[in-house]
DSSP file (Angstrom, degrees, kcal/mol; ACC not computed):
  #  RESIDUE AA STRUCTURE BP1 BP2  ACC     N-H-->O    O-->H-N    N-H-->O    O-->H-N    TCO  KAPPA ALPHA  PHI   PSI    X-CA   Y-CA   Z-CA
    1    1 A X     >        0   0    0      0, 0.0     4,-2.1     0, 0.0     5,-0.2   0.000 360.0 360.0 360.0 -38.4  -21.7   -7.9    1.7
    2    2 A X  H  >  +     0   0    0      1,-0.2     4,-2.5     2,-0.2     5,-0.2   0.914 360.0  51.1 -62.4 -42.3  -22.5   -4.7    0.0
    3    3 A X  H  > S+     0   0    0      1,-0.2     4,-2.6     2,-0.2    -1,-0.2   0.910 109.4  50.4 -61.5 -41.6  -19.0   -4.5   -1.4
    4    4 A X  H  > S+     0   0    0      1,-0.2     4,-2.3     2,-0.2    -1,-0.2   0.885 110.3  50.3 -64.4 -37.4  -19.4   -8.0   -2.8
    5    5 A X  H  X S+     0   0    0     -4,-2.1     4,-2.1     2,-0.2    -2,-0.2   0.907 111.2  48.1 -65.9 -42.1  -22.7   -7.1   -4.4
    6    6 A X  H  X S+     0   0    0     -4,-2.5     4,-1.1     2,-0.2    -2,-0.2   0.923 111.6  50.3 -63.6 -43.6  -21.2   -4.0   -6.0
    7    7 A X  H >< S+     0   0    0     -4,-2.6     3,-0.5     1,-0.2    -2,-0.2   0.916 110.6  49.6 -60.2 -43.8  -18.3   -6.1   -7.3
    8    8 A X  H 3< S+     0   0    0     -4,-2.3    -1,-0.2     1,-0.2    -2,-0.2   0.891 115.8  42.2 -63.1 -39.8  -20.6   -8.7   -8.7
    9    9 A X  H 3< S+     0   0    0     -4,-2.1     2,-1.4     1,-0.2    -1,-0.2   0.536  90.9  90.7 -85.9  -6.6  -22.7   -6.0  -10.5
   10   10 A X    <<  +     0   0    0     -4,-1.1     2,-0.5    -3,-0.5    -1,-0.2  -0.392  51.2 141.1 -91.1  60.2  -19.8   -3.9  -11.7
   11   11 A X        -     0   0    0     -2,-1.4     2,-0.2    -3,-0.1    11,-0.1  -0.893  55.0-119.5-103.0 123.7  -19.3   -5.7  -15.1
   12   12 A X        +     0   0    0     -2,-0.5     3,-0.1     1,-0.2    -2,-0.0  -0.419  37.9 167.2 -65.8 129.3  -18.4   -3.3  -18.0
   13   13 A X        -     0   0    0      1,-0.5     2,-0.3    -2,-0.2    -1,-0.2   0.738  64.7 -21.2-107.9 -39.7  -21.0   -3.5  -20.7
   14   14 A X  S    S-     0   0    0      2,-0.1     2,-0.8     0, 0.0    -1,-0.5  -0.925  81.7 -71.5-158.9 177.5  -20.1   -0.5  -22.8
   15   15 A X  S    S+     0   0    0     -2,-0.3     2,-0.3    -3,-0.1     3,-0.1  -0.738  76.4 117.9 -86.2 112.9  -18.2    2.8  -22.6
   16   16 A X  S  > S-     0   0    0     -2,-0.8     4,-1.9     1,-0.1     5,-0.2  -0.971  77.0 -94.0-161.4 171.9  -20.3    5.2  -20.5
   17   17 A X  H  > S+     0   0    0     -2,-0.3     4,-2.3     1,-0.2     5,-0.2   0.885 121.7  54.5 -59.8 -40.3  -20.3    7.2  -17.3
   18   18 A X  H  > S+     0   0    0      1,-0.2     4,-2.4     2,-0.2    -1,-0.2   0.857 105.8  51.6 -67.3 -35.3  -22.0    4.4  -15.4
   19   19 A X  H  > S+     0   0    0      2,-0.2     4,-2.6     1,-0.2    -1,-0.2   0.923 110.0  49.4 -66.5 -43.0  -19.4    1.8  -16.4
   20   20 A X  H  X S+     0   0    0     -4,-1.9     4,-2.3     1,-0.2    -2,-0.2   0.908 112.2  48.5 -61.3 -41.5  -16.6    4.1  -15.2
   21   21 A X  H  X S+     0   0    0     -4,-2.3     4,-2.4     2,-0.2    -1,-0.2   0.903 111.1  50.2 -64.9 -40.6  -18.5    4.6  -11.9
   22   22 A X  H  X S+     0   0    0     -4,-2.4     4,-2.6     2,-0.2    -2,-0.2   0.907 111.3  48.4 -64.7 -41.7  -19.0    0.8  -11.6
   23   23 A X  H  X S+     0   0    0     -4,-2.6     4,-2.7     2,-0.2    -1,-0.2   0.893 110.6  51.5 -65.5 -39.0  -15.3    0.2  -12.2
   24   24 A X  H  X S+     0   0    0     -4,-2.3     4,-2.6     2,-0.2    -2,-0.2   0.925 111.9  46.5 -63.0 -43.9  -14.4    2.8   -9.6
   25   25 A X  H  X S+     0   0    0     -4,-2.4     4,-2.8     2,-0.2     5,-0.2   0.915 112.4  50.4 -63.4 -42.5  -16.6    1.2   -7.1
   26   26 A X  H  X S+     0   0    0     -4,-2.6     4,-2.3     2,-0.2    -2,-0.2   0.924 111.4  48.8 -61.4 -44.8  -15.3   -2.2   -7.9
   27   27 A X  H  X S+     0   0    0     -4,-2.7     4,-2.1     1,-0.2    -2,-0.2   0.948 114.9  43.6 -58.7 -52.2  -11.7   -0.9   -7.5
   28   28 A X  H  X S+     0   0    0     -4,-2.6     4,-2.8     1,-0.2    -2,-0.2   0.851 111.6  54.1 -67.7 -34.7  -12.4    0.8   -4.1
   29   29 A X  H  X S+     0   0    0     -4,-2.8     4,-2.7     2,-0.2     5,-0.2   0.935 109.6  47.1 -64.4 -45.5  -14.4   -2.2   -2.8
   30   30 A X  H  X S+     0   0    0     -4,-2.3     4,-2.3    -5,-0.2    -2,-0.2   0.912 113.4  49.7 -61.5 -40.9  -11.6   -4.6   -3.5
   31   31 A X  H  X S+     0   0    0     -4,-2.1     4,-2.2    -5,-0.2    -2,-0.2   0.939 112.8  45.6 -63.4 -47.0   -9.1   -2.2   -1.9
   32   32 A X  H  X S+     0   0    0     -4,-2.8     4,-2.3     1,-0.2    -2,-0.2   0.887 112.4  51.1 -64.1 -39.0  -11.3   -1.8    1.2
   33   33 A X  H  X S+     0   0    0     -4,-2.7     4,-2.7     2,-0.2    -1,-0.2   0.904 109.6  50.9 -64.8 -39.9  -11.9   -5.5    1.5
   34   34 A X  H  X S+     0   0    0     -4,-2.3     4,-2.3    -5,-0.2    -2,-0.2   0.917 109.7  49.9 -62.3 -43.5   -8.1   -6.1    1.3
   35   35 A X  H  X S+     0   0    0     -4,-2.2     4,-2.1     2,-0.2    -2,-0.2   0.923 112.6  46.8 -61.7 -44.6   -7.5   -3.6    4.0
   36   36 A X  H  X S+     0   0    0     -4,-2.3     4,-1.6     2,-0.2    -2,-0.2   0.912 111.1  50.8 -66.8 -41.8  -10.1   -5.2    6.3
   37   37 A X  H  <>S+     0   0    0     -4,-2.7     5,-2.8     1,-0.2    -1,-0.2   0.895 109.3  52.9 -60.8 -38.3   -8.7   -8.7    5.6
   38   38 A X  H ><5S+     0   0    0     -4,-2.3     3,-1.4     1,-0.2    -2,-0.2   0.905 105.8  52.4 -62.5 -41.5   -5.3   -7.4    6.5
   39   39 A X  H 3<5S+     0   0    0     -4,-2.1    -1,-0.2     1,-0.3    -2,-0.2   0.838 110.0  49.4 -62.0 -32.4   -6.5   -6.0    9.8
   40   40 A X  T 3<5S-     0   0    0     -4,-1.6    -1,-0.3    -5,-0.1    -2,-0.2   0.423 115.5-119.6 -85.6   1.5   -8.0   -9.5   10.5
   41   41 A X  T < 5 +     0   0    0     -3,-1.4     2,-1.2    -4,-0.2    -3,-0.2   0.791  67.8 141.9  61.8  31.1   -4.6  -11.1    9.6
   42   42 A X     >< +     0   0    0     -5,-2.8     4,-2.3     1,-0.2     3,-0.2  -0.674  25.4 174.9 -96.9  76.1   -6.2  -13.0    6.8
   43   43 A X  H  >  +     0   0    0     -2,-1.2     4,-2.7     1,-0.2     5,-0.2   0.844  67.3  50.1 -58.5 -45.7   -3.1  -12.5    4.6
   44   44 A X  H  > S+     0   0    0      1,-0.2     4,-2.2     2,-0.2    -1,-0.2   0.905 112.7  46.7 -65.5 -41.3   -4.0  -14.6    1.6
   45   45 A X  H  > S+     0   0    0      2,-0.2     4,-2.1    -3,-0.2    -1,-0.2   0.907 113.0  50.5 -65.2 -40.9   -7.5  -13.1    1.2
   46   46 A X  H  X S+     0   0    0     -4,-2.3     4,-2.2     1,-0.2    -2,-0.2   0.929 111.1  48.1 -62.2 -45.2   -6.0   -9.6    1.6
   47   47 A X  H  X S+     0   0    0     -4,-2.7     4,-2.5     1,-0.2    -1,-0.2   0.894 108.4  55.0 -64.1 -39.1   -3.4  -10.2   -1.0
   48   48 A X  H  X S+     0   0    0     -4,-2.2     4,-2.0     1,-0.2    -1,-0.2   0.929 110.9  44.7 -59.1 -45.7   -6.0  -11.7   -3.5
   49   49 A X  H  X S+     0   0    0     -4,-2.1     4,-2.3     2,-0.2    -1,-0.2   0.856 111.9  52.0 -70.7 -33.8   -8.1   -8.5   -3.2
   50   50 A X  H  X S+     0   0    0     -4,-2.2     4,-2.5     2,-0.2    -1,-0.2   0.898 109.3  50.4 -67.0 -38.6   -5.0   -6.2   -3.6
   51   51 A X  H  X S+     0   0    0     -4,-2.5     4,-2.4     2,-0.2    -2,-0.2   0.900 111.0  48.8 -64.8 -39.8   -4.0   -8.1   -6.7
   52   52 A X  H  X S+     0   0    0     -4,-2.0     4,-2.5     2,-0.2    -2,-0.2   0.900 110.3  51.6 -65.3 -39.5   -7.5   -7.7   -8.1
   53   53 A X  H  X S+     0   0    0     -4,-2.3     4,-2.6     2,-0.2    -2,-0.2   0.921 110.8  48.2 -61.4 -44.2   -7.4   -4.0   -7.3
   54   54 A X  H  X S+     0   0    0     -4,-2.5     4,-2.5     2,-0.2     5,-0.2   0.917 111.2  50.4 -62.4 -43.6   -4.0   -3.7   -9.1
   55   55 A X  H  X S+     0   0    0     -4,-2.4     4,-2.7     2,-0.2     5,-0.3   0.916 111.9  47.0 -62.9 -43.5   -5.4   -5.5  -12.1
   56   56 A X  H  X S+     0   0    0     -4,-2.5     4,-2.3     1,-0.2    -1,-0.2   0.933 113.0  50.2 -62.3 -45.7   -8.4   -3.3  -12.3
   57   57 A X  H  <>S+     0   0    0     -4,-2.6     5,-2.9    -5,-0.2    -2,-0.2   0.886 115.7  41.0 -61.2 -40.9   -6.3   -0.2  -11.9
   58   58 A X  H ><5S+     0   0    0     -4,-2.5     3,-0.9     3,-0.2    -2,-0.2   0.908 116.8  47.0 -75.9 -42.4   -3.9   -1.2  -14.6
   59   59 A X  H 3<5S+     0   0    0     -4,-2.7    -2,-0.2    -5,-0.2    -1,-0.2   0.848 118.7  40.3 -68.6 -33.8   -6.4   -2.5  -17.1
   60   60 A X  T 3<5S-     0   0    0     -4,-2.3    -1,-0.2    -5,-0.3    -2,-0.2   0.164 111.7-116.1-106.1  18.4   -8.8    0.4  -16.8
   61   61 A X  T < 5 +     0   0    0     -3,-0.9    -3,-0.2     1,-0.1    -4,-0.1   0.877  44.5 178.9  52.9  50.7   -6.0    3.0  -16.7
   62   62 A X      < -     0   0    0     -5,-2.9    -1,-0.1    -6,-0.2     5,-0.0  -0.307  42.4 -75.8 -69.2 167.9   -6.5    4.4  -13.2
   63   63 A X     >  -     0   0    0      1,-0.1     4,-2.1     4,-0.0     5,-0.2  -0.200  34.5-116.2 -68.1 158.3   -4.1    7.1  -12.2
   64   64 A X  H  > S+     0   0    0      1,-0.2     4,-2.7     2,-0.2     5,-0.2   0.828 117.2  58.7 -61.1 -32.3   -0.5    6.4  -11.2
   65   65 A X  H  > S+     0   0    0      2,-0.2     4,-2.5     1,-0.2    -1,-0.2   0.926 105.2  48.4 -64.0 -44.9   -1.4    7.7   -7.7
   66   66 A X  H  > S+     0   0    0      2,-0.2     4,-1.9     1,-0.2    -2,-0.2   0.924 114.3  45.5 -61.3 -44.4   -4.1    5.1   -7.3
   67   67 A X  H  X S+     0   0    0     -4,-2.1     4,-2.2     1,-0.2    -2,-0.2   0.893 111.5  53.1 -66.9 -39.0   -1.8    2.3   -8.5
   68   68 A X  H  X S+     0   0    0     -4,-2.7     4,-2.1     1,-0.2    -2,-0.2   0.897 107.2  51.7 -61.7 -40.9    0.9    3.7   -6.2
   69   69 A X  H  X S+     0   0    0     -4,-2.5     4,-2.3     2,-0.2    -1,-0.2   0.909 108.6  50.6 -62.8 -42.0   -1.4    3.6   -3.2
   70   70 A X  H  X S+     0   0    0     -4,-1.9     4,-2.4     1,-0.2    -1,-0.2   0.922 109.4  51.1 -62.8 -42.7   -2.3    0.0   -3.9
   71   71 A X  H  X S+     0   0    0     -4,-2.2     4,-2.3     1,-0.2    -1,-0.2   0.887 109.0  51.5 -61.2 -38.5    1.4   -0.9   -4.1
   72   72 A X  H  X S+     0   0    0     -4,-2.1     4,-2.5     2,-0.2    -1,-0.2   0.901 109.4  49.7 -65.3 -39.8    2.0    0.8   -0.8
   73   73 A X  H  X S+     0   0    0     -4,-2.3     4,-2.5     2,-0.2    -2,-0.2   0.884 109.3  52.2 -64.9 -37.6   -0.9   -1.2    0.8
   74   74 A X  H  X S+     0   0    0     -4,-2.4     4,-2.3     2,-0.2    -2,-0.2   0.918 110.2  48.7 -62.9 -41.9    0.6   -4.4   -0.7
   75   75 A X  H  X S+     0   0    0     -4,-2.3     4,-2.4     1,-0.2    -2,-0.2   0.915 110.9  49.9 -62.5 -42.7    3.9   -3.5    0.9
   76   76 A X  H  X S+     0   0    0     -4,-2.5     4,-3.1     2,-0.2     5,-0.2   0.897 108.4  53.7 -63.0 -39.8    2.2   -2.8    4.2
   77   77 A X  H  X S+     0   0    0     -4,-2.5     4,-2.3     1,-0.2    -2,-0.2   0.944 111.4  44.3 -59.0 -49.3    0.5   -6.2    4.0
   78   78 A X  H  X S+     0   0    0     -4,-2.3     4,-2.2     2,-0.2    -1,-0.2   0.885 114.7  49.7 -64.5 -38.2    3.8   -8.0    3.6
   79   79 A X  H  X S+     0   0    0     -4,-2.4     4,-2.6     2,-0.2    -2,-0.2   0.920 111.1  48.4 -67.0 -44.0    5.4   -5.9    6.3
   80   80 A X  H  X S+     0   0    0     -4,-3.1     4,-2.8     1,-0.2    -2,-0.2   0.895 111.5  51.0 -61.7 -39.5    2.6   -6.6    8.8
   81   81 A X  H  X S+     0   0    0     -4,-2.3     4,-2.5    -5,-0.2    -1,-0.2   0.903 109.9  50.1 -64.1 -40.8    2.7  -10.3    7.9
   82   82 A X  H  X S+     0   0    0     -4,-2.2     4,-2.0     2,-0.2    -2,-0.2   0.947 112.8  45.7 -61.1 -49.8    6.5  -10.3    8.6
   83   83 A X  H  X S+     0   0    0     -4,-2.6     4,-1.2     1,-0.2    -2,-0.2   0.913 113.5  49.7 -61.7 -44.1    6.0   -8.5   12.0
   84   84 A X  H  X S+     0   0    0     -4,-2.8     4,-0.8     1,-0.2     3,-0.4   0.911 111.4  48.6 -61.9 -42.9    3.2  -10.9   12.9
   85   85 A X  H  X S+     0   0    0     -4,-2.5     4,-3.0     1,-0.2     3,-0.5   0.834 104.0  60.5 -68.2 -31.5    5.2  -14.0   12.0
   86   86 A X  H  < S+     0   0    0     -4,-2.0    -1,-0.2     1,-0.2    -2,-0.2   0.845 107.6  45.9 -62.8 -32.4    8.2  -12.7   14.0
   87   87 A X  H  < S+     0   0    0     -4,-1.2    -1,-0.2    -3,-0.4    -2,-0.2   0.645 123.0  33.5 -85.3 -14.0    6.1  -12.8   17.1
   88   88 A X  H  < S+     0   0    0     -4,-0.8     2,-0.3    -3,-0.5    -2,-0.2   0.703 120.0  27.0-114.9 -25.2    4.7  -16.2   16.5
   89   89 A X  S  < S-     0   0    0     -4,-3.0    -1,-0.2    -5,-0.1     2,-0.1  -0.879  87.9 -84.3-134.7 166.0    7.3  -18.3   14.7
   90   90 A X        -     0   0    0     -2,-0.3     2,-0.5     1,-0.1     5,-0.2  -0.394  57.1 -95.3 -66.4 148.0   11.0  -18.5   14.4
   91   91 A X        +     0   0    0     -5,-0.1     2,-0.2     4,-0.1    -1,-0.1  -0.531  60.4 168.0 -67.5 115.7   12.6  -16.2   11.8
   92   92 A X     >  -     0   0    0     -2,-0.5     4,-1.8    -3,-0.1     5,-0.1  -0.706  50.0 -96.0-124.9 177.7   12.9  -18.3    8.7
   93   93 A X  H  > S+     0   0    0     -2,-0.2     4,-1.5     1,-0.2    -1,-0.0   0.870 119.9  55.1 -63.8 -38.5   13.7  -17.8    5.0
   94   94 A X  H  > S+     0   0    0      1,-0.2     4,-0.9     2,-0.2    -1,-0.2   0.905 108.6  47.8 -64.7 -40.1   10.0  -17.7    4.0
   95   95 A X  H >> S+     0   0    0      1,-0.2     4,-1.1     2,-0.2     3,-0.6   0.868 106.4  58.3 -68.1 -34.0    9.2  -14.9    6.5
   96   96 A X  H 3X S+     0   0    0     -4,-1.8     4,-1.9     1,-0.2    -1,-0.2   0.836  98.3  60.7 -60.7 -32.2   12.3  -13.0    5.3
   97   97 A X  H 3X S+     0   0    0     -4,-1.5     4,-2.9     1,-0.2    -1,-0.2   0.841  96.8  59.3 -64.4 -32.8   10.7  -13.1    1.8
   98   98 A X  H <X S+     0   0    0     -4,-0.9     4,-2.1    -3,-0.6    -1,-0.2   0.903 106.1  48.2 -61.1 -39.7    7.7  -11.1    3.3
   99   99 A X  H  X S+     0   0    0     -4,-1.1     4,-2.0     2,-0.2    -2,-0.2   0.901 112.1  48.1 -67.6 -40.9   10.1   -8.4    4.2
  100  100 A X  H  X S+     0   0    0     -4,-1.9     4,-2.4     2,-0.2    -2,-0.2   0.908 111.5  50.3 -65.9 -41.7   11.7   -8.4    0.7
  101  101 A X  H  X S+     0   0    0     -4,-2.9     4,-2.8     1,-0.2     5,-0.2   0.891 108.5  53.4 -62.5 -38.8    8.3   -8.3   -0.9
  102  102 A X  H  X S+     0   0    0     -4,-2.1     4,-2.4    -5,-0.2     5,-0.2   0.917 109.8  48.0 -60.8 -42.8    7.3   -5.4    1.3
  103  103 A X  H  X S+     0   0    0     -4,-2.0     4,-1.9     2,-0.2    -2,-0.2   0.910 113.1  47.5 -64.9 -42.7   10.4   -3.5    0.2
  104  104 A X  H  X S+     0   0    0     -4,-2.4     4,-2.2     2,-0.2    -2,-0.2   0.946 114.1  45.9 -64.0 -49.5    9.7   -4.2   -3.5
  105  105 A X  H  X S+     0   0    0     -4,-2.8     4,-2.7     1,-0.2    -2,-0.2   0.903 113.8  48.0 -63.9 -41.9    6.1   -3.2   -3.4
  106  106 A X  H  X S+     0   0    0     -4,-2.4     4,-3.0    -5,-0.2    -1,-0.2   0.850 109.6  53.9 -69.6 -31.2    6.7    0.0   -1.4
  107  107 A X  H  X S+     0   0    0     -4,-1.9     4,-2.2    -5,-0.2    -2,-0.2   0.924 111.5  44.6 -65.4 -43.0    9.5    0.9   -3.8
  108  108 A X  H  X S+     0   0    0     -4,-2.2     4,-2.2     2,-0.2    -2,-0.2   0.942 116.5  46.5 -64.2 -47.1    7.2    0.5   -6.8
  109  109 A X  H  X S+     0   0    0     -4,-2.7     4,-2.5     1,-0.2     5,-0.2   0.912 112.0  50.4 -61.2 -44.0    4.4    2.4   -5.0
  110  110 A X  H  X S+     0   0    0     -4,-3.0     4,-3.0     1,-0.2    -1,-0.2   0.910 109.3  51.6 -61.7 -42.6    6.8    5.2   -3.9
  111  111 A X  H  X S+     0   0    0     -4,-2.2     4,-2.3     2,-0.2    -1,-0.2   0.916 111.5  46.7 -61.4 -43.6    8.1    5.6   -7.4
  112  112 A X  H  X S+     0   0    0     -4,-2.2     4,-1.1     2,-0.2    -1,-0.2   0.908 116.0  44.6 -66.7 -40.8    4.6    6.0   -8.8
  113  113 A X  H  <>S+     0   0    0     -4,-2.5     5,-2.7     2,-0.2    -2,-0.2   0.888 112.6  52.1 -68.5 -38.4    3.6    8.4   -6.1
  114  114 A X  H ><5S+     0   0    0     -4,-3.0     3,-1.5     1,-0.2    -2,-0.2   0.895 105.3  54.8 -65.4 -40.1    6.8   10.4   -6.5
  115  115 A X  H 3<5S+     0   0    0     -4,-2.3    -1,-0.2     1,-0.3    -2,-0.2   0.837 111.4  45.4 -61.0 -32.3    6.3   10.7  -10.3
  116  116 A X  T 3<5S-     0   0    0     -4,-1.1    -1,-0.3    -5,-0.2    -2,-0.2   0.351 112.5-122.6 -91.6   5.7    2.9   12.2   -9.5
  117  117 A X  T < 5S+     0   0    0     -3,-1.5    -3,-0.2     1,-0.1    -2,-0.1   0.905  79.2 118.2  53.3  45.9    4.5   14.5   -6.8
  118  118 A X      < +     0   0    0     -5,-2.7     2,-0.7    -6,-0.1    -4,-0.1  -0.353  25.9 144.5-138.9  54.4    2.1   13.0   -4.3
  119  119 A X        -     0   0    0     -5,-0.1     5,-0.0    -6,-0.1    -9,-0.0  -0.855  39.8-142.9-101.5 109.9    4.1   11.3   -1.6
  120  120 A X    >>  -     0   0    0     -2,-0.7     3,-1.3     1,-0.1     4,-0.6  -0.360  20.5-118.0 -67.1 151.4    2.6   11.6    1.9
  121  121 A X  H >> S+     0   0    0      1,-0.3     3,-1.2     2,-0.2     4,-1.1   0.864 109.4  63.8 -58.8 -39.1    5.1   12.0    4.8
  122  122 A X  H 3> S+     0   0    0      1,-0.3     4,-2.2     2,-0.2    -1,-0.3   0.739  91.7  65.4 -63.4 -20.9    4.1    8.8    6.5
  123  123 A X  H <> S+     0   0    0     -3,-1.3     4,-2.6     2,-0.2    -1,-0.3   0.861  97.5  54.7 -68.6 -33.8    5.3    6.7    3.5
  124  124 A X  H <X S+     0   0    0     -3,-1.2     4,-1.8    -4,-0.6    -1,-0.2   0.903 109.2  47.6 -64.1 -39.8    8.9    7.9    4.3
  125  125 A X  H  X S+     0   0    0     -4,-1.1     4,-2.1     2,-0.2    -2,-0.2   0.911 110.9  51.1 -66.7 -42.1    8.5    6.6    7.8
  126  126 A X  H  X S+     0   0    0     -4,-2.2     4,-1.9     1,-0.2    -2,-0.2   0.924 111.2  47.2 -60.6 -45.7    7.1    3.3    6.6
  127  127 A X  H  X S+     0   0    0     -4,-2.6     4,-2.5     1,-0.2    -1,-0.2   0.834 108.0  57.4 -66.4 -31.4   10.0    2.9    4.1
  128  128 A X  H  X S+     0   0    0     -4,-1.8     4,-2.4     2,-0.2    -1,-0.2   0.908 105.5  50.6 -63.7 -41.9   12.4    3.7    7.0
  129  129 A X  H  X S+     0   0    0     -4,-2.1     4,-2.3     2,-0.2    -2,-0.2   0.941 111.8  46.5 -59.8 -47.8   11.0    0.9    9.0
  130  130 A X  H  X S+     0   0    0     -4,-1.9     4,-1.8     1,-0.2    -2,-0.2   0.923 112.1  50.4 -63.0 -44.5   11.4   -1.6    6.2
  131  131 A X  H  <>S+     0   0    0     -4,-2.5     5,-2.5     1,-0.2     4,-0.4   0.903 109.4  52.3 -60.3 -41.0   15.0   -0.4    5.5
  132  132 A X  H ><5S+     0   0    0     -4,-2.4     3,-1.4     1,-0.2    -1,-0.2   0.937 109.8  47.4 -60.5 -47.3   15.9   -0.8    9.1
  133  133 A X  H 3<5S+     0   0    0     -4,-2.3    -1,-0.2     1,-0.3    -2,-0.2   0.788 108.6  55.6 -67.3 -26.5   14.6   -4.4    9.3
  134  134 A X  T 3<5S-     0   0    0     -4,-1.8    -1,-0.3    -5,-0.2    -2,-0.2   0.517 121.6-110.0 -80.9  -4.4   16.5   -5.1    6.0
  135  135 A X  T < 5S+     0   0    0     -3,-1.4     2,-1.3    -4,-0.4     3,-0.2   0.512  81.5 126.2  91.9   5.2   19.7   -3.9    7.8
  136  136 A X     >< +     0   0    0     -5,-2.5     4,-2.2     1,-0.2    -1,-0.1  -0.629  24.4 163.3 -95.8  76.2   20.1   -0.7    5.8
  137  137 A X  H  >  +     0   0    0     -2,-1.3     4,-2.7     1,-0.2     5,-0.2   0.834  69.4  58.4 -67.4 -32.8   20.3    1.7    8.8
  138  138 A X  H  > S+     0   0    0      2,-0.2     4,-2.2    -3,-0.2    -1,-0.2   0.949 110.9  41.8 -61.0 -48.4   21.8    4.6    6.8
  139  139 A X  H  > S+     0   0    0      1,-0.2     4,-2.6     2,-0.2     5,-0.2   0.895 113.1  54.9 -64.6 -39.5   18.9    4.6    4.4
  140  140 A X  H  X S+     0   0    0     -4,-2.2     4,-2.3     1,-0.2    -2,-0.2   0.915 109.2  47.0 -60.7 -43.6   16.5    4.1    7.3
  141  141 A X  H  X S+     0   0    0     -4,-2.7     4,-2.4     2,-0.2    -1,-0.2   0.921 111.9  50.2 -65.2 -43.9   17.9    7.2    9.1
  142  142 A X  H  X S+     0   0    0     -4,-2.2     4,-2.1     1,-0.2    -2,-0.2   0.916 112.5  46.7 -61.3 -43.1   17.7    9.3    5.9
  143  143 A X  H  X S+     0   0    0     -4,-2.6     4,-2.3     1,-0.2    -1,-0.2   0.890 111.6  51.5 -66.3 -38.7   14.1    8.3    5.3
  144  144 A X  H  X S+     0   0    0     -4,-2.3     4,-2.6    -5,-0.2    -2,-0.2   0.886 108.6  51.7 -65.0 -38.2   13.2    9.0    8.9
  145  145 A X  H  X S+     0   0    0     -4,-2.4     4,-2.6     2,-0.2    -2,-0.2   0.922 109.3  49.3 -64.1 -43.8   14.8   12.5    8.7
  146  146 A X  H  X S+     0   0    0     -4,-2.1     4,-2.6     1,-0.2     5,-0.2   0.924 110.9  51.2 -60.5 -43.3   12.8   13.3    5.5
  147  147 A X  H  X S+     0   0    0     -4,-2.3     4,-2.7     1,-0.2    -2,-0.2   0.941 111.0  47.6 -57.7 -48.2    9.7   12.1    7.4
  148  148 A X  H  X S+     0   0    0     -4,-2.6     4,-3.0     1,-0.2     5,-0.3   0.902 111.3  50.2 -62.1 -42.2   10.4   14.4   10.3
  149  149 A X  H  X S+     0   0    0     -4,-2.6     4,-2.0     1,-0.2    -1,-0.2   0.934 114.1  44.7 -61.6 -45.8   11.1   17.4    8.2
  150  150 A X  H  X S+     0   0    0     -4,-2.6     4,-0.8    -5,-0.2    -2,-0.2   0.888 115.4  48.3 -65.9 -38.3    7.9   16.9    6.3
  151  151 A X  H >< S+     0   0    0     -4,-2.7     3,-0.7    -5,-0.2     4,-0.2   0.923 113.3  45.5 -69.2 -44.7    5.9   16.3    9.5
  152  152 A X  H >< S+     0   0    0     -4,-3.0     3,-1.7     1,-0.2    -1,-0.2   0.853 104.5  63.6 -67.3 -34.4    7.4   19.4   11.3
  153  153 A X  H 3< S+     0   0    0     -4,-2.0    -1,-0.2    -5,-0.3    -2,-0.2   0.797 101.6  51.8 -59.5 -28.8    6.8   21.5    8.3
  154  154 A X  T << S+     0   0    0     -4,-0.8     2,-0.6    -3,-0.7    -1,-0.3   0.457  86.7  98.4 -89.7  -1.2    3.1   20.9    8.6
  155  155 A X  S X  S-     0   0    0     -3,-1.7     3,-0.8    -4,-0.2     2,-0.2  -0.772  70.1-138.6 -90.3 122.4    2.9   22.0   12.3
  156  156 A X  T 3  S+     0   0    0     -2,-0.6    -2,-0.1     1,-0.2    -3,-0.0  -0.509  80.9  24.8 -79.9 148.2    1.8   25.5   12.8
  157  157 A X  T 3  S+     0   0    0      1,-0.2    -1,-0.2    -2,-0.2     2,-0.1   0.657  80.9 158.0  77.6  17.1    3.4   27.8   15.3
  158  158 A X    <   -     0   0    0     -3,-0.8    -1,-0.2    -6,-0.2    -6,-0.0  -0.429  29.7-164.0 -73.9 149.1    6.7   25.9   15.3
  159  159 A X        +     0   0    0     -2,-0.1     2,-0.2     2,-0.0    -1,-0.1   0.451  64.6  74.1-112.5  -3.6    9.8   27.7   16.5
  160  160 A X              0   0    0      1,-0.2    -2,-0.0    -8,-0.1     0, 0.0  -0.548 360.0 360.0-102.5 172.8   12.5   25.4   15.2
  161  161 A X              0   0    0     -2,-0.2    -1,-0.2     0, 0.0    -2,-0.0   0.467 360.0 360.0  63.3 360.0   13.7   24.9   11.6
């Protein structure tokens, strides 16, 4: 309810510090609401809030990293929807579209994060999962290897590599 109140009150009136803060709050509230709707498997509501987050980010010139993160969340939403539907319904063409949308959104997000030199290791693993389900095992293995290298690199006291 607090997020909805912030969103309602975050209307730009003029150029000032307070407007920037309100837009930032509005952006983050929509993103958090989308994540929570996704956890509840309310896919359409989650997608609506992610689209609003993207629109705010693009219109108000948020950083490429912020926009990339939203695209990654959109990809995760479509991937989670695909996995959920696989367990509840027969694999059909519409569910296959969720997997393709996940691949498209994560590719856009990855490109924006990569341009900013800010790609977390777990994104490589996420993209490896999507590639595997799309049948591109070679790409999936390469992405998983990059993930492992990045993950092991951050472990202190390692004796390998």
